[in-house]
C-alpha positions as CSV (number, residue, x, y, z in Angstrom):
1,M,76.2,74.8,57.2
2,T,78.6,77.4,56.2
3,N,82.1,77.6,57.6
4,T,83.6,80.5,59.4
5,R,86.1,81.2,56.6
6,R,83.3,81.8,54.1
7,V,81.3,84.0,56.6
8,S,84.4,86.2,57.2
9,R,85.0,86.5,53.4
10,V,81.4,87.5,52.9
11,A,81.6,90.0,55.7
12,E,84.7,91.6,54.2
13,L,83.0,91.8,50.8
14,I,79.9,93.4,52.3
15,K,82.0,95.8,54.2
16,R,83.9,96.9,51.0
17,E,80.7,97.2,48.9
18,V,78.7,99.1,51.6
19,S,81.7,101.5,52.1
20,Q,81.7,102.2,48.3
21,M,77.9,102.7,48.4
22,I,78.2,105.3,51.2
23,L,81.0,107.1,49.4
24,F,79.6,107.2,45.8
25,D,76.1,105.8,45.4
26,I,73.8,107.0,48.3
27,K,72.3,110.3,47.4
28,D,70.5,111.0,50.7
29,D,71.9,114.2,52.2
30,R,71.4,113.0,55.7
31,V,74.0,110.3,55.2
32,G,76.5,112.9,53.9
33,A,75.9,115.2,56.9
34,G,78.5,113.3,59.1
35,M,81.7,111.6,58.1
36,V,80.6,107.9,58.0
37,S,82.9,104.9,57.9
38,V,82.1,101.2,58.1
39,T,84.0,99.8,61.0
40,A,82.8,96.2,61.0
41,V,80.3,93.8,59.5
42,D,78.8,90.9,61.5
43,V,77.2,88.3,59.3
44,A,75.1,85.5,60.8
45,G,76.3,81.9,60.2
46,D,73.5,81.2,57.8
47,L,74.3,84.4,55.8
48,Q,70.7,85.6,56.2
49,H,71.3,88.6,58.5
50,T,74.0,91.2,58.7
51,K,74.8,94.0,61.1
52,I,76.8,96.9,59.6
53,F,78.6,98.9,62.3
54,V,79.3,102.5,61.3
55,S,81.3,105.2,63.0
56,I,80.0,108.7,62.5
57,Y,82.1,111.8,63.2
58,G,80.2,114.8,64.3
59,S,77.8,116.2,66.9
60,D,75.0,114.2,68.4
61,E,72.5,115.9,66.1
62,V,74.5,115.0,63.1
63,R,74.9,111.4,64.3
64,A,71.2,111.0,64.8
65,E,70.4,112.5,61.4
66,T,72.9,110.3,59.7
67,M,71.5,107.2,61.4
68,E,68.0,108.1,60.2
69,G,69.4,108.5,56.7
70,L,71.1,105.1,56.9
71,K,67.9,103.4,58.1
72,A,66.0,105.1,55.3
73,V,68.4,103.7,52.6
74,T,68.5,100.1,54.1
75,G,66.3,98.8,51.3
76,Y,68.5,100.3,48.6
77,V,71.6,99.0,50.3
78,R,70.1,95.5,50.4
79,S,69.1,95.6,46.7
80,E,72.5,96.8,45.7
81,L,74.2,94.1,47.7
82,G,72.0,91.6,45.9
83,K,73.3,92.8,42.6
84,R,76.9,93.1,43.6
85,V,77.4,90.1,45.8
86,R,76.5,86.7,44.4
87,L,74.7,84.9,47.2
88,R,71.7,82.6,47.0
89,R,69.7,85.0,49.3
90,T,70.5,88.6,50.0
91,P,70.9,89.1,53.7
92,T,68.8,91.6,55.7
93,V,70.7,94.7,56.6
94,I,70.8,96.5,59.9
95,F,72.9,99.6,60.5
96,V,74.3,100.0,64.1
97,E,76.2,103.0,65.3
98,D,79.6,101.9,66.6
99,K,80.5,103.9,69.7
100,S,83.7,102.1,70.5
101,F,85.9,105.0,69.4
102,D,84.0,107.4,71.7
103,R,84.5,105.0,74.6
104,A,88.2,104.6,73.7
105,T,88.6,108.3,73.6
106,S,87.0,108.7,77.0
107,V,89.1,106.0,78.6
108,I,92.3,107.6,77.2
109,S,91.3,111.0,78.6
110,L,90.6,109.4,82.0
111,I,94.0,107.7,81.9
112,N,95.6,111.0,81.0
113,Q,93.8,112.7,83.9
114,L,95.0,110.1,86.3
115,S,98.6,110.3,85.1
116,L,98.5,114.0,85.5
117,K,97.2,113.7,89.0
118,R,99.8,111.0,89.8
119,G,102.5,113.3,88.4
120,D,101.4,116.2,90.5
121,S,101.2,114.1,93.7
122,E,104.7,112.7,93.1
123,N,106.0,116.3,92.8
124,L,104.3,117.3,96.1
125,D,105.2,114.4,98.4
126,P,107.8,111.8,97.3
127,E,106.8,109.5,100.2
128,L,103.5,108.7,98.6
129,D,105.1,106.9,95.6
130,V,103.4,103.5,95.6
131,E,105.1,102.1,92.5
132,S,108.6,102.2,93.9
133,P,109.3,99.1,96.0
134,A,112.8,100.2,96.7
135,R,111.5,103.3,98.6
136,A,109.2,101.1,100.6
137,T,112.0,98.9,101.7
138,E,114.3,101.9,102.5
139,S,111.7,103.4,104.7
140,S,111.0,100.1,106.5
141,D,114.8,99.6,107.2
142,V,115.1,102.9,109.1
């Protein structure tokens, strides 16, 4: 049984090597269509399987094309990992698109919209200010 420290070290090593492969070694034009970065690597406890999370910058068509390219070079990435990383068995590789940045961007835009609406409502009617407990007590004392 491997310990979690070793699993995390192997994950960091795989992340670094795959990032270098994407930048310098992979010749598939589909992979170069979008700006690709490796955001995280999830390695199973037995070091037999790994999920590589990638963030792709571009339109939906570019993202789909880049994911097809990454899935096409999975065998090459696995064989290169076998050469570069010294493990008893080379883990199987699965590329997964990481959409957390898109979700974060949408949440931030929603928060900005709400704060703009709240700012507009405060300017229109100061009695609707819910955050100010002092105002609520002042109005109840009258």
